[in-house]
C-alpha positions as CSV (number, residue, x, y, z in Angstrom):
1,X,30.3,-39.7,-9.9
2,X,29.4,-37.7,-6.4
3,X,26.2,-36.7,-5.1
4,X,27.1,-33.3,-4.1
5,X,24.1,-31.1,-3.8
6,X,24.1,-28.2,-6.1
7,X,23.3,-24.8,-4.4
8,X,20.4,-22.7,-5.5
9,X,20.8,-19.3,-7.3
10,X,19.1,-17.7,-3.9
11,X,21.5,-19.6,-1.9
12,X,24.4,-18.4,-3.6
13,X,23.2,-14.7,-3.3
14,X,22.6,-15.2,0.3
15,X,26.3,-16.6,0.6
16,X,27.4,-13.3,-1.3
17,X,25.6,-11.3,0.9
18,X,26.7,-12.8,4.1
19,X,30.4,-12.4,2.8
20,X,30.1,-8.4,3.1
21,X,31.7,-6.6,5.8
22,X,30.5,-3.3,6.2
23,X,27.5,-1.3,5.7
24,X,29.3,0.8,3.0
25,X,30.4,-2.4,1.0
26,X,26.9,-3.6,1.3
27,X,25.5,-0.6,-0.2
28,X,27.7,-0.6,-3.1
29,X,27.0,-4.3,-3.7
30,X,23.2,-3.5,-3.4
31,X,23.7,-0.3,-5.9
32,X,25.4,-2.7,-8.5
33,X,22.8,-5.5,-8.0
34,X,19.7,-3.7,-8.1
35,X,17.9,-1.4,-10.1
36,X,17.1,2.1,-8.5
37,X,13.3,1.0,-8.3
38,X,14.2,-2.4,-7.0
39,X,16.6,-0.7,-4.2
40,X,14.0,1.8,-3.2
41,X,11.2,-1.0,-2.7
42,X,13.9,-3.0,-0.5
43,X,14.5,-0.1,1.6
44,X,10.9,1.1,1.8
45,X,9.9,-2.5,2.9
46,X,12.9,-2.5,5.5
47,X,11.4,1.1,6.9
48,X,8.0,-0.5,7.1
49,X,9.3,-3.3,9.1
50,X,10.9,-1.1,11.6
51,X,7.9,1.0,12.0
52,X,5.7,-1.8,12.4
53,X,7.9,-3.4,15.0
54,X,7.6,-0.3,17.0
55,X,4.0,-1.0,17.0
56,X,2.4,2.4,17.5
57,X,1.2,3.4,14.0
58,X,-1.8,2.2,11.8
59,X,-1.2,1.0,8.2
60,X,-2.9,4.1,7.1
61,X,-0.5,6.1,9.4
62,X,2.5,4.2,7.8
63,X,1.1,5.0,4.3
64,X,0.9,8.8,5.1
65,X,4.3,8.9,6.7
66,X,6.3,6.8,3.9
67,X,4.1,6.8,0.8
68,X,4.3,2.8,0.9
69,X,1.0,1.4,-0.3
70,X,-1.0,-0.4,2.4
71,X,-0.9,-3.4,0.4
72,X,2.9,-3.6,0.8
73,X,2.6,-2.6,4.3
74,X,0.2,-5.8,4.9
75,X,2.6,-8.0,3.2
76,X,5.4,-6.8,5.3
77,X,3.5,-7.1,8.4
78,X,2.3,-10.5,7.4
79,X,6.0,-11.7,7.0
80,X,6.9,-10.0,10.1
81,X,4.4,-11.6,12.1
82,X,2.8,-14.8,10.7
83,X,5.1,-16.5,8.1
84,X,7.6,-19.0,9.0
85,X,10.9,-17.6,7.6
86,X,11.1,-14.7,10.3
87,X,14.0,-13.0,8.4
88,X,12.6,-9.5,9.3
89,X,12.3,-10.8,13.1
90,X,15.7,-12.2,13.3
91,X,17.3,-8.9,11.8
92,X,15.5,-6.6,13.7
93,X,16.0,-8.6,16.9
94,X,19.8,-8.7,16.3
95,X,19.8,-4.9,15.9
96,X,18.1,-4.2,18.9
97,X,20.5,-6.7,20.9
98,X,23.3,-4.7,19.5
99,X,22.0,-1.4,20.3
100,X,21.5,-2.5,23.8
101,X,25.0,-3.6,24.3
């Protein structure tokens, strides 16, 4: 018997997500994968992360602009700046670099 580590369900999802080739393909996959409410929540969080990264609006201004709760805005801000995962940061930086090239 071998000691091959099992990948987690979350890792398996990450592998599936990274196999997507185009934005259109990703959108189709997400529509199949998520409920409309889940997809809306993901899109809202990403939008909030982009606004927060620009650094020029308060939580209340972001709430007025997007309708996203200040609690969610605070959570996104915490993950953007303080949490060790730095997923938002990695993608925001990568997109910024690709816009500059």
